[in-house]
Residue frames as a rotation matrix with the C-alpha (Angstrom) as fourth column:
MET 1
0.574 0.819 -0.004 0.02
0.819 -0.574 0.012 0.01
0.008 -0.010 -1.000 0.01
ALA 2
-0.306 -0.699 0.646 1.47
0.688 -0.631 -0.357 3.29
0.658 0.335 0.675 -1.06
LYS 3
-0.243 0.171 -0.955 1.63
0.782 -0.548 -0.297 6.24
-0.574 -0.819 -0.001 1.39
LEU 4
0.493 0.495 0.716 -0.24
0.783 -0.610 -0.118 9.35
0.378 0.619 -0.688 0.28
PRO 5
-0.685 -0.644 0.339 1.48
0.452 -0.742 -0.495 12.76
0.571 -0.186 0.800 0.61
ARG 6
-0.727 0.273 -0.631 0.16
0.535 -0.352 -0.768 15.01
-0.431 -0.895 0.110 3.29
ASN 7
-0.548 0.531 -0.646 -1.69
-0.497 -0.828 -0.258 17.17
-0.672 0.180 0.718 0.79
ALA 8
-0.994 0.077 0.079 -3.29
0.110 0.665 0.739 14.26
0.005 0.743 -0.670 -1.07
LEU 9
-0.321 0.938 -0.129 -6.77
0.912 0.269 -0.310 14.99
-0.257 -0.217 -0.942 0.34
GLU 10
-0.428 0.174 -0.887 -6.71
-0.056 -0.985 -0.166 18.68
-0.902 -0.021 0.431 -0.63
GLY 11
-0.479 0.454 -0.752 -9.47
-0.857 -0.426 0.289 19.15
-0.189 0.783 0.593 -3.26
SER 12
-0.991 0.128 0.027 -10.79
0.131 0.981 0.140 15.58
-0.009 0.143 -0.990 -2.80
VAL 13
-0.378 0.925 -0.027 -14.49
-0.795 -0.310 0.521 15.04
0.474 0.219 0.853 -3.37
ASP 14
-0.739 0.345 0.579 -16.64
-0.273 0.633 -0.724 13.12
-0.617 -0.693 -0.374 -0.81
LEU 15
-0.699 0.453 -0.553 -18.91
-0.496 0.249 0.832 10.72
0.515 0.856 0.051 -2.69
ASP 16
0.036 0.803 0.595 -22.28
-0.914 0.266 -0.305 9.35
-0.403 -0.533 0.744 -1.73
PHE 17
-0.762 -0.266 -0.591 -22.77
-0.500 0.821 0.275 5.66
0.412 0.505 -0.758 -2.11
GLU 18
0.314 0.894 0.319 -25.27
-0.948 0.280 0.148 2.88
0.043 -0.349 0.936 -1.67
GLU 19
-0.525 -0.523 0.672 -24.76
-0.536 0.816 0.216 -0.61
-0.661 -0.247 -0.709 -0.59
THR 20
0.132 0.588 -0.798 -25.56
-0.964 0.264 0.034 -2.98
0.231 0.765 0.601 -3.48
GLU 21
0.741 0.072 -0.667 -23.95
0.048 0.986 0.159 -6.15
0.670 -0.150 0.727 -2.06
GLU 22
0.103 -0.754 0.649 -21.85
-0.984 -0.171 -0.043 -7.04
0.144 -0.635 -0.759 1.00
HIS 23
0.629 0.109 -0.770 -20.28
-0.204 0.979 -0.028 -10.47
0.750 0.175 0.637 1.02
TRP 24
0.747 -0.352 0.564 -18.80
-0.519 0.221 0.825 -12.51
-0.415 -0.910 -0.018 3.74
ASN 25
0.203 -0.663 -0.721 -15.44
-0.620 0.483 -0.618 -14.18
0.758 0.572 -0.313 3.04
ALA 26
0.929 0.154 0.337 -14.92
-0.357 0.614 0.704 -17.43
-0.099 -0.774 0.625 5.01
TYR 27
0.045 -0.969 -0.244 -11.44
-0.729 0.135 -0.671 -18.78
0.683 0.208 -0.700 6.04
ALA 28
0.946 0.158 -0.283 -10.62
0.043 0.803 0.594 -22.11
0.321 -0.574 0.753 7.63
LEU 29
0.390 -0.820 0.419 -7.83
-0.895 -0.444 -0.036 -21.63
0.216 -0.361 -0.907 10.13
SER 30
-0.270 -0.596 -0.756 -5.23
-0.342 0.793 -0.504 -24.34
0.900 0.123 -0.419 11.05
ASP 31
-0.941 -0.140 0.307 -6.58
-0.333 0.236 -0.913 -24.51
0.055 -0.962 -0.269 14.61
GLY 32
-0.727 0.686 0.035 -9.98
0.687 0.726 0.044 -25.71
0.005 0.056 -0.998 13.35
THR 33
-0.189 0.665 -0.722 -11.76
0.304 -0.660 -0.687 -22.29
-0.934 -0.350 -0.078 13.73
THR 34
-0.088 0.318 0.944 -13.74
0.969 -0.194 0.155 -20.80
0.232 0.928 -0.291 10.79
ILE 35
-0.425 0.134 -0.895 -13.70
0.328 -0.899 -0.290 -16.96
-0.844 -0.417 0.338 10.56
LYS 36
0.234 0.536 0.811 -15.90
0.970 -0.185 -0.157 -14.87
0.066 0.824 -0.563 8.44
VAL 37
-0.537 -0.458 -0.709 -14.84
0.472 -0.859 0.198 -11.31
-0.700 -0.228 0.677 7.45
LYS 38
0.376 0.605 0.702 -16.86
0.915 -0.363 -0.177 -8.53
0.147 0.709 -0.690 5.75
LEU 39
-0.815 -0.576 -0.064 -15.67
0.576 -0.817 0.018 -5.12
-0.063 -0.022 0.998 4.81
VAL 40
0.350 0.926 -0.142 -18.23
0.910 -0.372 -0.181 -2.39
-0.221 -0.066 -0.973 5.49
LEU 41
-0.420 -0.420 0.804 -17.74
0.671 -0.741 -0.037 0.84
0.611 0.524 0.593 3.60
ARG 42
0.139 0.499 -0.856 -18.23
0.888 -0.445 -0.115 4.04
-0.439 -0.744 -0.504 5.74
GLY 43
0.655 0.139 -0.743 -17.07
-0.086 -0.963 -0.256 6.72
-0.751 0.231 -0.618 3.38
VAL 44
0.285 -0.495 0.821 -15.39
0.923 0.374 -0.095 7.40
-0.260 0.784 0.563 -0.02
LYS 45
0.459 -0.180 -0.870 -13.23
-0.228 -0.970 0.081 10.25
-0.859 0.162 -0.487 -1.38
ARG 46
0.667 -0.331 0.668 -12.05
0.745 0.259 -0.615 10.65
0.030 0.907 0.419 -4.94
LEU 47
0.125 -0.772 -0.623 -8.64
0.489 -0.499 0.716 12.29
-0.864 -0.394 0.315 -5.02
LYS 48
0.878 -0.005 -0.478 -7.38
-0.372 -0.635 -0.677 14.78
-0.301 0.772 -0.559 -7.58
ARG 49
-0.277 -0.954 0.112 -4.68
-0.793 0.293 0.533 12.08
-0.542 0.059 -0.838 -8.33
PHE 50
0.671 0.554 -0.493 -4.61
-0.739 0.442 -0.509 9.47
-0.064 0.706 0.705 -11.00
GLU 51
0.432 -0.528 0.731 -3.17
0.159 0.842 0.515 6.01
-0.888 -0.106 0.448 -11.65
PRO 52
-0.608 -0.771 -0.189 -0.70
-0.086 -0.172 0.981 5.74
-0.789 0.613 0.038 -14.68
ASP 53
-0.745 0.326 0.582 -3.60
0.663 0.452 0.597 4.55
-0.068 0.830 -0.553 -16.82
GLY 54
-0.730 0.451 0.514 -5.78
-0.150 -0.839 0.523 7.61
0.667 0.305 0.680 -15.99
THR 55
0.112 0.804 -0.584 -8.04
0.584 0.422 0.694 5.88
0.804 -0.418 -0.422 -13.44
PRO 56
0.213 0.027 0.977 -8.90
-0.595 -0.789 0.152 8.25
0.775 -0.614 -0.152 -10.47
ILE 57
-0.706 -0.485 -0.516 -7.57
0.202 0.561 -0.803 7.25
0.679 -0.671 -0.298 -7.08
TYR 58
0.410 0.869 0.278 -10.15
-0.273 -0.173 0.946 6.65
0.870 -0.464 0.167 -4.32
VAL 59
-0.831 -0.546 0.107 -9.67
-0.239 0.177 -0.955 6.56
0.503 -0.819 -0.277 -0.64
ILE 60
0.187 0.926 -0.327 -12.09
0.025 0.328 0.944 4.64
0.982 -0.184 0.038 1.57
ASN 61
-0.545 -0.047 0.837 -13.03
-0.836 -0.050 -0.547 4.61
0.068 -0.998 -0.012 5.27
SER 62
0.229 0.682 -0.695 -14.04
-0.489 0.697 0.524 1.20
0.842 0.220 0.493 6.23
ILE 63
-0.062 -0.225 0.972 -14.31
-0.961 0.275 0.002 -1.25
-0.268 -0.935 -0.233 9.00
ASN 64
-0.559 -0.094 -0.824 -13.87
-0.396 0.904 0.165 -5.05
0.729 0.418 -0.542 9.01
VAL 65
0.354 0.653 0.670 -16.58
-0.935 0.270 0.231 -7.16
-0.030 -0.708 0.706 10.75
VAL 66
-0.584 -0.611 -0.534 -15.08
-0.558 0.780 -0.282 -10.50
0.589 0.133 -0.797 11.97
ARG 67
0.492 0.710 0.503 -17.02
-0.870 0.377 0.319 -13.51
0.037 -0.594 0.803 13.27
ALA 68
-0.717 -0.696 -0.033 -15.42
-0.686 0.714 -0.141 -16.66
0.122 -0.079 -0.989 14.63
LEU 69
0.507 0.854 -0.118 -17.41
-0.851 0.517 0.090 -19.91
0.138 0.055 0.989 13.99
ASN 70
0.866 -0.015 -0.499 -16.75
-0.035 0.995 -0.091 -23.49
0.498 0.096 0.862 14.92
VAL 71
0.065 -0.837 0.544 -14.20
-0.821 -0.354 -0.448 -22.63
0.568 -0.417 -0.710 17.49
PRO 72
-0.149 -0.142 -0.979 -12.80
0.191 0.967 -0.169 -25.78
0.970 -0.212 -0.116 19.01
PRO 73
0.839 0.538 -0.077 -14.03
0.170 -0.125 0.978 -26.11
0.516 -0.834 -0.196 22.76
ASP 74
0.457 -0.693 -0.558 -10.38
0.876 0.241 0.419 -26.35
-0.156 -0.680 0.717 24.10
LEU 75
-0.537 -0.626 0.566 -9.69
0.719 -0.690 -0.081 -22.85
0.441 0.363 0.821 22.65
LYS 76
0.184 0.721 0.668 -12.53
0.169 -0.693 0.701 -21.15
0.968 -0.016 -0.250 24.36
ALA 77
-0.862 -0.451 0.232 -12.24
-0.104 -0.289 -0.952 -19.34
0.496 -0.844 0.202 27.57
LYS 78
-0.505 0.733 -0.455 -14.83
0.858 0.372 -0.354 -19.58
-0.090 -0.570 -0.817 30.36
PRO 79
0.012 0.621 0.784 -17.74
0.600 -0.631 0.491 -17.23
0.800 0.464 -0.381 29.67
LYS 80
-0.939 -0.308 -0.152 -17.87
0.313 -0.582 -0.751 -14.06
0.143 -0.753 0.643 31.75
LYS 81
-0.062 0.939 -0.338 -20.87
0.887 -0.104 -0.451 -12.74
-0.458 -0.328 -0.826 33.56
SER 82
0.180 0.354 0.918 -22.61
0.740 -0.663 0.111 -9.78
0.648 0.660 -0.381 31.73
GLU 83
-0.782 -0.436 -0.446 -21.46
0.615 -0.656 -0.437 -6.42
-0.102 -0.616 0.781 33.17
MET 84
-0.808 0.516 0.285 -24.69
-0.351 -0.809 0.471 -4.80
0.474 0.280 0.835 31.91
ALA 85
-0.691 0.668 0.275 -28.00
-0.076 0.311 -0.948 -5.02
-0.719 -0.676 -0.164 33.83
PRO 86
-0.630 0.525 0.572 -30.94
0.774 0.369 0.514 -6.20
0.059 0.767 -0.639 31.96
VAL 87
-0.934 0.344 0.101 -33.31
-0.335 -0.937 0.097 -3.62
0.128 0.057 0.990 30.81
């Protein structure tokens, strides 16, 4: 991943977007756990910079949502009591 110069965001354009599809990627880990990962887009900027082929460069703000499934019992810790009082 290339580092952007400090002034790279100057003159950038915030873009609106709508979710058309969000997919989960699943990975089987060597310890027997399956993890699912999904990137969730939070914001997009189009820079006034371009790739060598002329394509505009976009910067995204995103989060990764991660779920662990099929965790082997010997890897799990003892559950903790909830710190929140029921509503």
